[in-house]
C-alpha positions in Angstrom: -28.6 155.6 -204.3 -25.7 155.2 -206.7 -26.5 153.7 -210.2 -23.2 151.8 -210.5 -19.7 151.4 -208.9 -16.3 151.0 -210.3 -14.5 149.2 -207.5 -10.8 149.7 -208.4 -9.0 152.2 -210.6 -7.6 149.4 -212.7 -11.0 147.8 -213.5 -12.4 147.7 -217.0 -15.9 146.9 -215.8 -18.4 148.6 -213.4 -21.2 147.0 -211.4 -24.8 148.1 -211.7 -26.2 148.9 -208.3 -29.7 148.9 -209.7 -31.2 147.6 -213.0 -29.9 149.8 -215.8 -31.7 149.9 -219.2 -30.1 149.7 -222.6 -29.4 153.2 -224.0 -28.7 154.7 -220.6 -25.6 156.8 -220.6 -23.4 156.9 -217.4 -20.3 158.9 -216.7 -17.3 157.0 -215.3 -14.2 159.0 -214.5 -15.4 161.8 -216.8 -16.0 159.3 -219.7 -19.4 158.7 -221.0 -20.5 155.0 -221.4 -23.7 154.2 -223.2 -25.1 150.8 -222.3 -25.9 148.6 -225.3 -27.8 146.0 -223.3 -29.9 145.9 -220.2 -27.8 145.4 -217.0 -29.4 143.6 -214.1 -28.6 144.7 -210.5 -25.3 143.3 -209.4 -24.1 142.5 -212.9 -21.1 144.0 -214.8 -20.8 146.2 -217.9 -17.8 147.0 -220.0 -16.2 150.4 -219.6 -14.1 150.0 -222.7 -13.8 147.6 -225.7 -12.3 144.3 -224.5 -10.6 142.1 -227.1 -11.2 138.3 -227.2 -8.7 136.6 -224.9 -8.1 139.8 -222.9 -8.5 139.9 -219.1 -11.7 141.3 -217.6 -10.6 143.3 -214.5 -12.6 143.7 -211.2 -11.3 144.4 -207.7 -8.1 145.4 -209.5 -7.6 141.7 -210.5 -8.5 139.5 -213.4 -11.8 137.7 -212.9 -11.6 135.8 -216.2 -11.0 136.0 -220.0 -13.2 137.4 -222.7 -14.6 134.6 -224.8 -15.3 137.0 -227.7 -14.8 140.7 -228.4 -16.8 142.7 -225.9 -18.0 146.2 -226.9 -18.0 149.1 -224.5 -21.3 149.3 -222.6 -22.0 145.6 -223.0 -23.3 143.3 -220.3 -20.5 141.0 -219.2 -21.5 137.6 -217.8 -21.1 133.9 -218.4 -22.0 134.2 -222.1 -18.9 136.2 -222.9 -16.6 135.6 -219.9 -14.7 132.4 -218.9 -12.4 131.5 -216.0 -8.7 132.0 -216.5 -7.8 129.5 -213.7 -5.9 126.3 -214.1 -5.6 123.3 -211.7 -2.7 122.9 -209.2 -0.3 125.8 -209.1 3.1 126.5 -207.8 3.2 129.5 -205.5 5.9 131.8 -204.3 5.9 133.9 -201.1 5.8 137.6 -201.7 5.1 138.9 -198.2 2.9 142.0 -198.0 3.1 144.0 -194.8 -0.4 144.6 -193.5 0.1 146.3 -190.1 -3.2 147.3 -188.5 -3.9 150.4 -186.5 -4.5 149.3 -182.9 -8.2 149.7 -182.0 -9.7 150.8 -178.7 -10.6 148.0 -176.3 -14.4 147.4 -176.3 -16.4 145.1 -173.9 -19.3 142.7 -174.1 -21.1 140.9 -171.4 -20.3 137.2 -171.5 -20.0 134.1 -169.3 -16.6 133.4 -167.8 -16.0 129.7 -167.6 -13.6 127.8 -165.2 -10.3 127.5 -167.0 -10.6 131.0 -168.6 -12.7 130.4 -171.6 -15.6 132.7 -172.3 -19.1 132.0 -173.7 -21.6 134.4 -175.3 -24.5 132.0 -174.6 -25.4 129.9 -171.5 -27.2 127.0 -173.1 -27.5 123.3 -172.3 -26.6 121.1 -175.3 -27.7 117.5 -175.9 -25.1 115.9 -178.2 -25.9 112.4 -179.6 -23.0 110.2 -180.3 -24.9 108.4 -183.0 -27.9 109.0 -185.3 -29.8 106.1 -183.7 -30.7 108.3 -180.6 -31.6 111.4 -182.5 -35.3 111.0 -181.8 -34.6 110.4 -178.1 -32.4 113.5 -178.0 -35.1 115.7 -179.6 -37.7 114.3 -177.2 -35.5 115.1 -174.2 -35.0 118.6 -175.6 -38.8 119.2 -175.8 -39.4 118.1 -172.2 -36.3 119.9 -170.9 -37.5 123.3 -172.2 -39.4 123.6 -168.9 -36.0 123.8 -167.1 -35.1 127.1 -168.8 -34.9 129.8 -166.1 -32.6 132.4 -164.7 -29.4 132.6 -166.8 -30.0 129.2 -168.5 -31.0 130.5 -172.0 -32.0 127.4 -173.9 -31.8 123.6 -174.1 -30.8 122.4 -177.6 -30.3 119.0 -179.2 -28.0 118.6 -182.2 -29.2 115.5 -184.1 -26.9 114.1 -186.9 -26.9 110.8 -188.9 -23.4 109.7 -188.1 -21.4 107.9 -185.3 -21.4 104.3 -186.6 -20.5 102.2 -189.7 -18.0 104.9 -190.7 -14.4 104.5 -191.8 -11.2 106.5 -191.9 -11.5 110.3 -192.1 -15.4 110.2 -191.9 -15.3 108.6 -188.5 -12.5 110.8 -187.3 -14.4 113.9 -188.4 -17.5 112.8 -186.5 -15.5 112.2 -183.3 -13.5 115.4 -183.6 -16.4 117.7 -184.3 -18.6 116.2 -181.6 -15.8 116.6 -179.0 -15.2 120.2 -180.1 -18.9 121.0 -179.6 -19.0 119.3 -176.2 -16.1 121.5 -175.1 -17.6 124.7 -176.6 -17.9 127.5 -174.0 -21.3 128.7 -175.3 -22.7 125.5 -173.6 -22.9 125.9 -169.8 -23.8 122.2 -169.6 -23.7 119.2 -172.0 -25.5 115.9 -172.0 -23.7 113.4 -174.2 -26.3 110.8 -175.2 -25.1 107.5 -176.6 -26.7 104.3 -177.6 -24.1 101.8 -176.3 -23.1 99.7 -179.3 -21.9 102.3 -181.8 -18.4 102.8 -183.0 -18.2 106.3 -181.6 -19.5 105.3 -178.2 -19.1 107.3 -175.1 -15.9 105.6 -173.9 -14.3 106.2 -177.3 -15.5 109.8 -177.5 -14.1 110.6 -174.0 -10.6 110.1 -175.6 -11.3 113.1 -177.9 -13.0 115.2 -175.2 -10.0 115.1 -172.9 -10.2 116.3 -169.3 -13.6 117.6 -168.4 -15.6 119.0 -165.5 -18.1 116.4 -164.2 -20.5 119.2 -163.2 -20.6 120.5 -166.8 -20.7 117.3 -168.8 -22.9 114.3 -168.1 -23.1 111.0 -170.1 -25.9 108.5 -170.6 -25.9 105.3 -172.7 -29.5 104.5 -173.6 -29.0 100.8 -173.7 -27.8 100.9 -170.1 -30.9 102.8 -168.8 -34.4 101.5 -168.0 -35.9 104.8 -169.0 -33.4 106.9 -171.0 -35.7 110.0 -171.2 -36.4 110.1 -167.5 -32.8 109.5 -166.6 -31.6 112.2 -169.1 -34.0 114.7 -167.7 -32.6 114.1 -164.2 -29.1 114.7 -165.5 -30.3 117.9 -167.3 -31.7 119.2 -164.0 -28.2 118.8 -162.5 -26.7 120.6 -165.5 -29.3 123.4 -165.3 -28.4 124.0 -161.7 -24.7 124.2 -162.5 -25.2 126.4 -165.6 -27.6 128.6 -163.7 -24.7 129.6 -161.4 -23.1 131.6 -164.2 -23.9 135.3 -164.7 -22.9 137.7 -167.5 -20.0 139.9 -166.8 -17.9 142.5 -168.7 -15.4 140.8 -171.0 -12.8 142.4 -173.3 -13.6 142.0 -177.0 -10.0 140.7 -177.3 -11.5 137.4 -176.1 -14.1 137.2 -178.9 -13.6 134.6 -181.7 -15.7 135.3 -184.7 -16.3 133.0 -187.7 -16.8 134.5 -191.2 -18.8 132.8 -194.0 -20.9 133.8 -197.0 -23.5 132.0 -199.1 -26.0 132.8 -201.8 -23.7 135.5 -202.9 -24.7 138.1 -205.5 -22.9 140.9 -207.4 -23.0 143.2 -204.4 -21.5 140.7 -201.9 -17.9 141.8 -202.6 -19.0 145.5 -202.6 -21.1 145.9 -199.5 -21.4 143.0 -197.0 -18.1 141.3 -197.4 -16.0 144.5 -197.2 -18.0 145.5 -194.1 -17.2 142.2 -192.4 -13.6 142.6 -193.5 -13.5 146.1 -191.9 -15.0 144.6 -188.7 -12.4 141.8 -188.7 -9.6 144.4 -188.9 -11.2 146.3 -186.0 -11.5 143.2 -183.9 -8.0 141.9 -184.7 -6.7 145.4 -184.0 -8.3 145.2 -180.6 -6.6 141.9 -179.9 -9.5 139.6 -181.0 -9.7 136.6 -183.3 -11.5 135.9 -186.6 -11.6 132.8 -188.7 -12.2 132.6 -192.5 -13.2 129.3 -194.1 -14.8 127.8 -197.3 -11.5 127.0 -199.1 -13.0 126.3 -202.6 -14.2 129.9 -202.6 -10.6 131.1 -202.1 -9.5 129.6 -205.4 -8.5 132.5 -207.7 -7.9 134.8 -204.8 -5.6 132.6 -202.7 -2.4 134.5 -203.5 -3.9 137.6 -201.8 -4.1 135.6 -198.6 -0.8 133.8 -199.1 1.1 137.1 -199.4 -0.5 138.3 -196.2 0.8 135.3 -194.2 2.8 136.4 -191.2 5.7 134.1 -192.0 6.9 131.5 -194.5 5.7 128.6 -192.3 2.1 130.0 -192.4 2.5 130.6 -196.2 3.4 126.9 -196.7 0.4 125.8 -194.6 -1.8 128.0 -196.8 -0.4 126.4 -200.0 -1.2 123.0 -198.6 -4.7 124.2 -197.6 -5.4 125.3 -201.2 -3.8 122.4 -203.0 -5.2 119.7 -200.6 -8.7 120.9 -201.4 -7.9 120.9 -205.2 -6.7 117.3 -204.9 -9.9 116.5 -203.0 -11.9 117.7 -206.0 -9.8 115.9 -208.6 -9.8 112.6 -206.5 -13.6 112.6 -206.9 -13.5 113.5 -210.6 -14.9 116.9 -210.0 -13.9 120.1 -211.9 -12.0 122.4 -209.6 -13.4 125.6 -211.1 -17.0 124.5 -211.6 -18.3 127.2 -209.3 -20.2 129.6 -209.1 -23.7 128.2 -208.3 -26.8 129.0 -210.3 -27.9 131.4 -207.6 -24.5 133.2 -207.7 -24.8 133.5 -211.5 -28.3 134.9 -211.2 -27.0 137.5 -208.8 -24.2 138.6 -211.2 -21.2 136.5 -210.3 -19.7 135.1 -213.6 -16.6 133.1 -212.7 -14.9 131.5 -209.6 -12.4 134.3 -209.6 -15.2 136.8 -209.5 -16.8 135.0 -206.6 -13.5 134.4 -204.7 -12.2 137.9 -205.0 -15.5 139.1 -203.4 -15.4 136.3 -200.9 -12.0 137.1 -199.4 -13.1 140.7 -198.8 -14.3 139.3 -195.5 -10.7 138.8 -194.4 -10.0 142.6 -194.4 -6.3 143.4 -194.5 -5.0 141.7 -191.4 -2.0 139.4 -191.5 -2.9 135.7 -191.7 -1.6 134.4 -188.4 -2.4 130.6 -188.7 -4.1 127.9 -190.7 -6.3 125.4 -189.0 -7.1 121.8 -190.0 -10.8 120.8 -190.1 -11.9 120.4 -186.4 -8.8 122.1 -185.0 -9.5 124.6 -182.2 -8.1 128.1 -182.8 -5.0 128.8 -180.7 -3.5 132.0 -182.3 -5.1 135.4 -182.0 -5.7 137.4 -185.1 -6.9 136.2 -188.5 -7.0 132.5 -189.1 -7.8 130.3 -192.1 -9.8 127.1 -191.6 -10.0 124.0 -193.8 -13.6 123.4 -194.6 -15.8 123.2 -197.8 -18.1 125.8 -199.2 -21.3 124.0 -198.0 -23.0 126.5 -195.7 -24.0 124.1 -192.9 -20.8 122.1 -192.9 -18.5 125.2 -193.0 -20.5 127.1 -190.3 -20.4 124.1 -188.0 -16.7 123.9 -188.6 -16.3 127.5 -187.5 -18.2 126.8 -184.3 -16.2 123.6 -183.7 -12.9 125.6 -184.0 -14.2 127.9 -181.3 -16.2 130.7 -183.0 -18.6 132.3 -180.5 -20.7 133.8 -183.4 -20.7 133.2 -187.2 -21.1 136.2 -189.5 -22.9 135.0 -192.6 -23.2 137.4 -195.5 -25.8 136.7 -198.2 -27.3 138.3 -201.3 -30.0 135.7 -201.7 -31.0 134.9 -198.1 -31.1 131.7 -196.1 -32.8 130.7 -192.8 -30.3 128.1 -191.5 -28.4 128.3 -188.3 -25.4 126.5 -186.8 -24.5 125.6 -183.2 -23.6 129.2 -182.3 -25.5 132.5 -183.1 -25.5 132.7 -186.9 -25.9 136.4 -188.0 -27.4 136.9 -191.4 -26.0 140.0 -193.2 -27.7 141.2 -196.4 -25.7 142.6 -199.3 -28.7 144.6 -200.5 -31.6 146.5 -198.9 -34.3 144.7 -201.0 -33.4 141.4 -199.4 -33.3 142.9 -195.9 -36.8 144.3 -196.5 -38.3 141.2 -198.1 -36.8 138.6 -195.6 -36.8 140.6 -192.4 -37.5 137.4 -190.6 -34.1 136.1 -191.7 -31.8 139.1 -192.0 -30.1 140.6 -188.9 -28.1 143.5 -190.4 -28.3 145.3 -193.8 -25.1 146.3 -195.6 -27.0 147.5 -198.6 -26.9 150.9 -196.9 -23.3 151.2 -198.1 -24.4 152.1 -201.6 -27.3 154.2 -200.5 -26.8 156.7 -197.7 -24.1 155.3 -195.4 -20.3 155.5 -195.5 -18.0 152.6 -194.5 -16.7 154.3 -191.3 -20.3 154.6 -190.0 -21.4 151.2 -191.2 -18.4 149.3 -189.7 -18.9 151.0 -186.4 -22.6 150.3 -186.4 -21.8 146.7 -187.3 -19.2 146.3 -184.5 -21.8 147.7 -182.0 -24.3 145.1 -183.2 -21.9 142.2 -182.9 -21.2 143.2 -179.3 -24.9 143.3 -178.6 -25.3 139.8 -180.0 -22.3 138.7 -177.9 -24.0 140.2 -174.9 -27.2 138.2 -175.4 -29.2 139.8 -178.2 -30.7 136.9 -180.2 -30.3 136.8 -183.9 -33.3 136.0 -186.1 -32.5 132.3 -186.5 -32.3 132.0 -182.7 -35.6 133.7 -182.3 -37.1 131.2 -184.7 -35.6 128.3 -182.6 -33.2 127.1 -185.4 -30.1 125.2 -184.4 -28.4 123.1 -187.1 -25.1 121.2 -187.4 -23.5 119.2 -190.2 -20.2 117.3 -190.4 -17.8 117.1 -193.4 -18.1 113.7 -195.2 -16.3 112.6 -198.3 -19.4 112.7 -200.4 -20.5 116.2 -199.1 -21.7 118.7 -201.6 -19.1 121.4 -202.1 
């Protein structure tokens, strides 16, 4: 395993790939650097003297400003580095051509739905319209598990606390996301379970769902039923019979839609897992597929890299609005725009939001940005898309699913057990995490700084994604975890 890595030729820092003791001498580009402090794994050390007020460079970009003179070989972190970011900015479009090499067509085994959509799972979903029927939905789920057979893979309820006594965007978000999930092709059948007196009642929600197949979607208002559980189980029997008529068949990877998210990042996130996901994204887009990148606050500081990859000026302007609208959201709630990173990020070696964001956007690879989606908007353009959603893991991952992602790729340096409505693949940035939390982690990218080159790793990863798309369960699915969360004005960012 390497001891350290200098990511870009223009960097004045390197990153420790394992704990390095004070007094250790390393050689970087034929120059000796003797460490004057202990450097934890994932943390940075200076390759040269850095003056107070000078830029600290990583990924070939400034990740902040030195708060004091920094001596060569010193540990660089929050004690001597501060953000260089401001608030709202004026952007200009400097288009960067990012043509991809066409990739060979690959196939997975999925479920072809009427109308042309494709699913990677064939589940029956129970979607409550309002939190008042959450317990009923979960009781129905427990009893309906007995109906799992043949190609019907699971019965899952998605409880949530919303659907009534909401106003404005909050109510609109609830209706939009619920309708998106009801229409998601990973569900072979859907029971929409209402109460009857809620604001987002079944009649109201149907306006958001649009045209639907009566064999695939059933509705039940609990107040109108003598026994809502018995009646719901009868409807689910009908849904199971319909969903059971679908079989997996070969489908081109050009029809895959993959969401990309990170959480609990560490100093290796932008070195191992995120670049691997970015390389995968380029391969999938090169083969005609679609990827979606979200968590807008974690683009702050790296947004110009995405803006300059926009396919045209219209998409550039949409990206500017994406960034500045989220900044305005922060300031409207009296929040500091650049208060990130989190305590866990800092412990892992991330010092500023620029540091975090430049690592985060590695997941986007090098493909052109083809479109920008509003929260809850389904994807309709192939290639790389940006999606408006916060950094909150559950909210952002649910948003990816709602926009049509079949699978969410979730990179992490700290680990997390959560899931979202679609298979949520956990990708570790380091081997220690993969070993310790093998019940959470599906794929280890720590190999990249040990014994595996990027070409091998990205191909192994692509193969693994196709396996999951073809039915292999990820760890959170094996544990029976299925979560969902909706963006609210008071949500933690």
